[in-house]
N, C-alpha and C positions, 0 to 999 in steps of 0.2 A: 786281504780283501774280504769284506762282508758282502754277501749277496743276498738280496731280498727280492722275493717274487711277489708281484701284484698283478692286477688286471691288465696293465700295460706292457708287462714283460718282466725282465730281470734287471734290477738296479745294483750296481756295484759301488761300494763306498770304501775308500781307503781306510785301513785300520790306523794309519798314522794320523789322519784327520780326526778320526773319532777319539783317539788317545789325547790329542792336543785339545780338543773340545772339552773332554771330560776333565782333563788336568786343569785347564783354565777355570772351569766352573767350580771345581772343588777348592782350588786355591783361593778363590775370591769369596769363599764362605767365611763368616765371622768365626774366629777361634782357631782356624786352621793355620798352623805355623809352616807347613810344607808337606810335600809328599815324600815317601821313603822308597828307597830302592828295594825291589823284591824280585827274587828269582835269579837264575844264573846269568841270563843275557843282560839284564839290567845291572847285575853286580860287576860283570866284566867291563861293561861300558863305564861304570862309575870308577873302577880301578884304573882304566886307561884315560880318565879325565875327559871323556867325550861328553859333550853337552847333550843332555837328554831331557827335553822339556816335559816328556810324558812319563817320567819315572813313577813307579808306584801304581800304575794303571794297567790292569790285566783285563783283556776282553776275550770272551769266548762266545760262540754262537750255538744256540740250541734251536734247530729249525729255523724259523724266521724271527726269533727273539734273541736279544743279547743278554748276557750275564756279565756284569761289571764288578771287578774286585778292586778296591782302593786301599792303599796302605798309607796312613797319614800320621803326622805329628800334630798334636793339639797344644794350645797355650794353656799353661798351668792356671787353675782357678776358674775355669769356665765349665759350664754344664756339658759334659761329654755326650750325654744322651741327646740333648737339644742340637748339638753340632752334628751328630750322626744323622738325626732325623732331617735336618736342614740339607745336608749333602745329598741324601737319598732322594728327597723331593726335587731338589734343583737339577741333579744329574738326570733324573727320569724326565723332568719337564723339558730340559734342553734337548735331549736326544729325541724325544717325541716330536717336539715342535720344529727344531732346526734341521734335523736329519731325517725325520719321518720314520724312525725306527721304533719298533715295539720292544720295550725292555721287560725282561722276565724278572730280574732282580738286580739290585745294587747292594753289594756287600762291602761294608766299610770296616776296616781293621785299624784300630788305634794302636800303633806300635810304640809311640813315645809321647812324653809330655815335656815341654820345655818352658823356660821363663820368658 
């Protein structure tokens, strides 16, 4: 649960919702072939064949701001820098406008390239 304080009080937002929102946003960007499993928990879920729509999304909170880490696979032959910039801007925009959350940083890690 991510908790954010404002002038009205404290707001709690489910990390599952935020992961799903970030995952959908990143996967719909041009050139992204998919998100990659990262970390022990996601690795175990992948080995057990559990459906995890938000794999590759790691969220941490620093004060009232979020730090988002994304692990992606990109399509071969596309400009990786442009894809990363697009993902950073879209994720930042969606979190700010739809969830009302201030984003400290969005870190995108390109783990693979695929055809």
